[in-house]
C-alpha positions as CSV (number, residue, x, y, z in Angstrom):
1,M,-86.8,65.0,-49.0
2,S,-83.5,63.7,-48.1
3,F,-80.6,62.8,-50.2
4,P,-78.0,60.1,-49.5
5,P,-74.5,61.3,-48.7
6,P,-72.2,61.4,-51.6
7,S,-70.1,58.3,-52.3
8,P,-66.4,58.6,-51.3
9,P,-64.0,59.0,-54.0
10,P,-62.9,55.8,-55.6
11,Q,-59.7,54.3,-54.1
12,P,-57.0,52.9,-56.3
13,P,-56.8,49.1,-56.2
14,A,-54.3,47.7,-53.8
15,S,-51.2,46.6,-55.5
16,A,-49.4,43.3,-54.7
17,P,-46.2,43.7,-52.7
18,G,-43.0,43.7,-54.6
19,P,-40.9,40.6,-54.7
20,G,-39.7,39.7,-51.2
21,Q,-41.9,42.3,-49.5
22,P,-44.6,41.3,-47.0
23,W,-48.3,42.0,-47.4
24,G,-49.8,44.8,-45.5
25,P,-48.6,48.2,-44.4
26,Q,-44.8,48.7,-44.0
27,W,-42.8,50.6,-41.3
28,N,-39.2,51.5,-41.1
29,P,-37.9,49.5,-38.2
30,A,-36.4,51.3,-35.2
31,G,-32.7,50.4,-34.2
32,Q,-32.5,47.0,-32.4
33,P,-30.3,46.8,-29.1
34,V,-27.1,44.6,-29.6
35,Q,-26.9,41.7,-27.0
36,P,-23.6,41.6,-25.0
37,T,-21.2,38.8,-25.9
38,L,-20.4,35.9,-23.6
39,N,-16.9,36.1,-22.1
40,G,-14.8,33.1,-23.1
41,F,-12.6,33.1,-20.0
42,A,-15.8,32.8,-17.8
43,V,-16.7,29.6,-19.6
44,T,-13.2,28.3,-19.5
45,A,-12.9,29.0,-15.7
46,L,-15.9,26.8,-14.9
47,V,-14.9,24.0,-17.2
48,T,-11.3,23.8,-15.9
49,S,-12.4,23.9,-12.3
50,L,-14.8,21.0,-12.9
51,V,-12.0,18.8,-14.5
52,C,-9.8,19.3,-11.5
53,L,-7.5,22.0,-13.0
54,A,-8.2,24.2,-10.1
55,P,-5.3,26.6,-10.4
56,L,-6.2,27.4,-14.0
57,G,-9.8,27.7,-13.1
58,L,-9.0,30.3,-10.5
59,I,-6.8,32.3,-12.8
60,F,-9.3,32.2,-15.7
61,G,-12.2,33.2,-13.4
62,I,-10.3,36.3,-12.2
63,V,-9.4,37.4,-15.7
64,A,-13.0,36.9,-16.8
65,L,-14.3,39.2,-14.0
66,V,-11.9,41.9,-15.0
67,Q,-12.9,41.7,-18.7
68,I,-16.6,41.5,-17.9
69,S,-16.6,44.7,-15.8
70,R,-14.6,46.5,-18.4
71,K,-16.4,45.4,-21.6
72,G,-19.9,44.8,-20.2
73,Q,-19.9,41.2,-21.3
74,R,-22.0,38.3,-20.0
75,G,-20.7,35.4,-17.9
76,K,-20.2,36.9,-14.5
77,G,-22.0,34.0,-12.8
78,L,-19.9,31.4,-14.7
79,A,-16.7,33.2,-13.6
80,I,-17.8,33.3,-10.0
81,A,-18.7,29.6,-10.1
82,G,-15.4,28.7,-11.5
83,I,-13.5,30.7,-8.9
84,S,-15.6,29.1,-6.1
85,V,-15.1,25.5,-7.3
86,S,-11.4,26.1,-7.9
87,G,-10.9,27.6,-4.4
88,A,-12.7,24.7,-2.7
89,V,-10.5,22.2,-4.5
90,L,-7.3,24.0,-3.7
91,L,-8.4,24.3,0.0
92,L,-9.1,20.6,0.2
93,A,-5.8,19.8,-1.4
94,A,-4.0,22.0,1.1
95,L,-5.7,20.2,4.0
96,V,-4.9,16.7,2.6
97,A,-1.3,17.6,1.9
98,G,-0.8,18.5,5.5
99,T,-1.7,15.0,6.7
100,A,-1.0,12.7,3.8
101,D,2.3,11.0,2.9
102,F,2.7,11.3,-0.8
103,K,5.1,9.0,-2.6
104,V,6.5,9.0,-6.0
105,W,5.2,5.5,-7.1
106,T,8.1,4.0,-9.0
107,L,8.1,0.3,-9.6
108,P,11.0,-1.7,-8.2
109,G,13.4,-3.5,-10.6
110,R,14.4,-7.2,-10.3
111,D,17.0,-9.2,-12.1
112,S,16.5,-12.6,-13.7
113,S,16.7,-14.4,-10.4
114,G,14.0,-12.1,-8.8
115,E,16.4,-10.2,-6.6
116,V,15.6,-6.5,-6.2
117,T,18.1,-4.3,-8.0
118,R,16.3,-1.0,-8.1
119,S,14.3,0.6,-5.3
120,G,10.6,1.2,-5.8
121,W,7.2,1.1,-4.2
122,T,4.8,-1.8,-4.2
123,T,2.1,-3.4,-2.0
124,I,2.5,-5.8,0.9
125,L,0.8,-8.4,-1.2
126,S,3.7,-8.3,-3.7
127,L,6.4,-9.1,-1.1
128,R,8.5,-12.2,-1.9
129,T,10.7,-14.2,0.4
130,G,14.1,-12.5,0.6
131,D,12.8,-9.0,-0.2
132,C,14.3,-6.2,1.8
133,F,12.0,-3.2,2.3
134,N,11.0,-0.2,4.3
135,P,7.3,-0.3,5.5
136,G,5.1,2.5,4.3
137,T,4.1,3.2,7.8
138,E,6.0,3.4,11.1
139,I,6.6,0.1,12.8
140,E,4.7,0.0,16.1
141,R,4.9,-3.0,18.4
142,D,1.4,-2.9,19.7
143,K,-0.3,-1.5,16.6
144,S,-3.2,-3.6,15.4
145,T,-3.8,-2.0,12.0
146,L,-1.8,-0.4,9.2
147,N,-2.2,3.1,8.0
148,D,-0.4,2.2,4.8
149,A,-0.3,-1.1,2.9
150,S,2.6,-0.1,0.7
151,V,6.3,-0.9,1.1
152,E,9.4,0.4,-0.5
153,L,11.5,-2.5,-1.9
154,V,15.2,-1.9,-1.8
155,P,18.4,-3.9,-2.6
156,C,19.4,-5.8,0.6
157,D,22.9,-4.1,0.6
158,T,21.3,-0.7,1.2
159,S,19.8,0.6,4.5
160,H,16.4,-0.9,5.2
161,R,14.1,-1.7,8.1
162,G,12.7,-5.1,7.3
163,E,13.2,-8.4,5.4
164,A,10.5,-10.8,4.3
165,Y,11.7,-14.3,5.1
166,A,8.7,-16.7,4.7
167,S,5.0,-17.0,3.9
168,F,2.4,-19.7,4.3
169,T,-1.3,-20.3,3.5
170,L,-3.9,-20.7,6.2
171,S,-6.1,-23.7,5.4
172,G,-8.9,-25.7,6.7
173,Q,-11.3,-22.8,7.4
174,R,-13.9,-21.3,5.0
175,D,-15.1,-18.4,7.2
176,F,-12.8,-15.8,8.7
177,P,-11.5,-17.4,11.9
178,G,-10.8,-14.2,13.8
179,T,-7.5,-12.5,14.7
180,D,-6.9,-14.5,17.8
181,T,-7.1,-17.8,16.0
182,I,-4.8,-16.5,13.2
183,A,-2.3,-15.2,15.8
184,A,-2.2,-18.6,17.6
185,I,-1.1,-20.2,14.3
186,A,1.0,-17.4,12.8
187,M,3.1,-16.4,15.8
188,P,4.9,-19.7,16.6
189,R,5.1,-20.7,12.9
190,C,6.7,-17.4,11.9
191,A,9.2,-17.7,14.8
192,K,10.2,-21.2,13.7
193,L,10.4,-20.3,10.1
194,F,12.9,-17.5,10.9
195,L,15.3,-20.0,12.4
196,E,15.2,-22.0,9.1
197,Y,15.8,-18.8,7.1
198,S,18.8,-17.7,9.3
199,L,20.9,-20.3,11.0
200,D,22.6,-17.5,13.0
201,P,19.8,-15.4,14.3
202,V,21.9,-13.5,16.8
203,A,24.4,-12.2,14.2
204,H,22.4,-8.9,13.7
205,G,21.5,-8.2,17.3
206,P,18.1,-8.3,18.8
207,L,15.4,-8.8,16.1
208,Q,11.7,-8.5,16.2
209,T,9.6,-10.8,13.9
210,Y,6.4,-9.5,12.5
211,Y,3.7,-10.9,10.3
212,Y,1.1,-9.6,7.9
213,Y,-2.2,-11.6,7.9
214,P,-5.4,-11.3,5.9
215,A,-8.0,-9.0,7.5
216,E,-11.7,-10.0,7.3
217,R,-12.4,-8.1,4.1
218,S,-9.2,-9.5,2.5
219,W,-10.2,-13.0,3.7
220,A,-13.6,-12.6,2.0
221,A,-11.8,-11.8,-1.2
222,G,-9.8,-15.0,-1.1
223,N,-6.6,-14.0,0.6
224,R,-5.3,-16.7,3.0
225,T,-1.5,-15.8,3.0
226,V,0.5,-14.9,6.1
227,R,3.8,-13.1,5.3
228,C,6.5,-13.3,7.9
229,W,9.2,-10.6,8.2
230,V,11.9,-9.4,10.6
231,A,13.3,-6.0,11.7
232,P,15.8,-4.8,14.3
233,K,14.3,-3.6,17.5
234,G,14.0,0.1,18.1
235,D,15.0,2.4,15.2
236,A,18.0,0.4,14.1
237,E,18.3,-0.6,10.4
238,L,19.9,-3.4,8.5
239,D,22.5,-3.0,5.7
240,T,22.6,-6.6,4.6
241,T,20.4,-9.7,4.4
242,V,19.8,-11.6,7.6
243,K,19.6,-14.9,5.6
244,R,22.3,-17.3,6.5
245,D,22.3,-21.0,5.4
246,A,24.8,-23.8,5.4
247,S,26.5,-22.6,2.2
248,D,27.6,-19.4,4.1
249,L,29.3,-21.4,6.9
250,D,32.3,-23.6,7.4
251,S,32.1,-26.9,9.2
252,G,32.9,-25.6,12.7
253,Q,30.5,-22.7,12.4
254,L,27.7,-25.0,11.2
255,A,28.3,-27.4,14.0
256,F,28.1,-24.8,16.7
257,L,25.0,-23.1,15.3
258,S,23.3,-26.4,14.8
259,A,24.0,-27.3,18.4
260,V,22.4,-24.2,19.8
261,K,19.4,-24.3,17.4
262,P,17.2,-26.3,19.7
263,L,17.6,-23.6,22.4
264,N,16.9,-20.9,19.9
265,A,13.8,-22.7,18.6
266,A,12.3,-23.0,22.1
267,G,13.3,-19.5,23.1
268,V,11.3,-17.8,20.4
269,L,8.2,-19.7,21.6
270,R,8.0,-17.7,24.8
271,P,4.3,-16.9,25.6
272,A,3.2,-13.4,25.0
273,E,2.0,-13.1,28.6
274,G,4.3,-13.5,31.6
275,P,3.9,-15.8,34.6
276,R,1.8,-13.2,36.5
277,Q,-0.8,-13.3,33.8
278,D,-0.5,-16.9,32.6
279,L,1.5,-19.1,35.0
280,A,0.4,-22.3,33.3
281,G,1.6,-21.1,29.9
282,A,4.9,-20.0,31.4
283,K,5.5,-23.3,33.1
284,A,4.7,-25.2,29.9
285,W,7.3,-23.0,28.1
286,A,9.8,-23.7,30.9
287,G,9.4,-27.4,30.1
288,Q,10.1,-26.8,26.5
289,M,13.2,-24.9,27.4
290,A,14.4,-27.7,29.7
291,E,14.1,-30.2,26.9
292,A,15.8,-27.9,24.4
293,Q,18.7,-27.1,26.7
294,A,19.3,-30.8,27.4
295,E,19.4,-31.3,23.6
296,T,21.8,-28.4,23.1
297,I,24.1,-29.8,25.8
298,R,24.2,-33.2,24.0
299,L,24.9,-31.6,20.6
300,L,27.7,-29.4,22.0
301,K,29.4,-32.4,23.5
302,D,29.5,-34.1,20.1
303,A,30.3,-31.0,18.0
304,D,33.7,-30.7,16.3
305,L,34.7,-27.1,17.0
306,P,38.3,-26.5,15.9
307,G,40.1,-24.2,18.2
308,A,37.0,-23.7,20.4
309,Q,36.8,-27.0,22.3
310,R,37.8,-25.5,25.7
311,P,35.2,-22.7,25.8
312,A,32.6,-25.2,24.4
313,G,33.3,-27.5,27.4
314,Q,32.9,-24.6,29.8
315,L,29.6,-23.6,28.1
316,V,28.4,-27.2,28.5
317,A,29.2,-27.0,32.2
318,E,27.3,-23.8,32.7
319,L,24.2,-25.0,30.8
320,E,24.2,-28.3,32.8
321,A,24.3,-26.2,36.0
322,G,21.3,-24.1,34.9
323,L,19.2,-27.0,33.5
324,P,17.7,-28.1,36.9
325,F,16.3,-24.6,37.4
326,W,14.3,-24.9,34.2
327,R,12.8,-28.1,35.5
328,Q,12.1,-26.6,38.9
329,A,10.3,-23.7,37.1
330,T,7.8,-26.2,35.6
331,K,6.6,-27.0,39.1
332,A,6.5,-23.4,40.5
333,S,3.4,-22.7,42.6
334,D,3.3,-19.0,41.9
335,A,4.8,-16.3,39.6
336,D,7.4,-15.1,42.1
337,T,8.8,-18.7,42.6
338,F,8.8,-19.1,38.8
339,L,10.8,-15.9,38.3
340,G,13.2,-16.9,41.0
341,H,14.1,-20.1,39.1
342,L,14.5,-18.1,35.9
343,R,17.0,-15.8,37.6
344,S,19.0,-18.8,38.7
345,V,19.0,-20.0,35.1
346,N,20.3,-16.6,34.0
347,E,23.3,-17.0,36.4
348,H,24.4,-19.9,34.3
349,N,23.6,-18.6,30.8
350,G,27.2,-19.0,29.6
351,D,27.3,-15.6,27.8
352,T,31.1,-15.2,28.2
353,Y,31.8,-18.6,26.7
354,V,29.3,-18.1,23.8
355,R,31.1,-14.9,22.8
356,R,34.5,-16.6,23.1
357,I,33.3,-19.5,20.9
358,R,31.9,-17.1,18.3
359,E,35.1,-15.2,18.2
360,L,37.3,-18.3,17.7
361,L,35.0,-19.6,15.0
362,D,34.9,-16.2,13.2
363,L,31.2,-15.7,13.7
364,P,29.8,-12.2,14.0
365,L,29.7,-10.6,17.5
366,P,26.6,-8.5,17.7
367,S,27.1,-5.1,19.2
368,A,24.3,-5.8,21.7
369,Q,24.4,-9.4,22.5
370,P,20.7,-10.6,22.3
371,T,19.1,-12.7,25.0
372,Q,16.3,-15.0,24.8
373,A,12.9,-13.3,25.1
374,R,12.6,-12.9,28.9
375,H,10.1,-13.1,31.7
376,D,11.6,-10.4,33.9
377,G,15.0,-11.8,33.8
378,A,16.1,-15.2,32.5
379,A,18.3,-15.6,29.5
380,P,20.7,-18.2,28.1
381,A,22.8,-15.9,25.9
382,S,23.0,-18.4,23.0
383,T,19.4,-18.0,22.1
384,A,17.7,-15.5,19.8
385,Q,15.3,-12.8,20.8
386,T,12.6,-12.8,18.1
387,S,9.1,-12.0,19.5
388,T,6.4,-11.6,17.0
389,A,4.0,-8.7,16.2
390,P,1.0,-8.9,13.8
391,A,-0.5,-6.5,11.3
392,P,-3.5,-7.1,9.1
393,V,-3.7,-6.5,5.3
């Protein structure tokens, strides 16, 4: 006979947990580990490096690494990233600074008439006729592009390299015509416009005319303006405006400069290539010079030049003696024959009499008397030397 095992002793009923206590068995929690704090300098280092404050980012990153290693804080990766970005920015800035030309961009000041009274930087597109300036890049005769489209405007009574004297709009073509077509229009037109701007082009010595023309991208944006400007040859500078009109001259000075203007106007149209490269072009130019010299002779004979009549007559005689050689040059069969005729012209250029007339009429005597742009040796001394060089904008 078997007996069931005895019942276990009764258990007291489970009591509900006290207010705010969870149901079920309770344990006393073990101590929880404290998470390291994030270093503030590490965050700041990365942020400042990303907003182009590289020097501060580098400093904050170094400070953060020191504090992190000493205090066991978090943020080492952020600090290293901030240092890396800052270092890269500073290295790039150092490389750029070695090659770039930084300018303090201050705007020029003008008076109520538009004349520049305070030096300042602006763009080529802002040049006005009569502005004196220093190009933002070195002037190079054969350079086809500009490294810098900025110019420093200065008052014309301070030292400067160039002066803007005219501008005109290219019309009649919708699509970009190409640099050769633009040059064929701009070169002779800028040369002629200079003789309208300055009635005495030889007063400042040999000058070089230049022009800024619209490049293809600028043309597509609607720019059609050619800007003509002039500068002394070589490294010389100007300290006054080259502009001279009738209001600056007395009657005798105006009469003489008006008489030699035809010769100046033809002289600046000399072809870019010499007779060995383009004999036909050189011969055509010789024909223009013959006509211009004949007109100058006629005007000199009629000019009233007080106190300078005698040297004026002597100049006329020299120019008359040289005129046949211009005409012979138009019929030259080869370049050597052409140049021979031009050397004969040069023997009758009248340089001595021109200087004497200028002295008697109180006209400036340039330190280096300019000669007309030459083909290996011909030059009536009364003409201006103003060849033209282009630069796109």
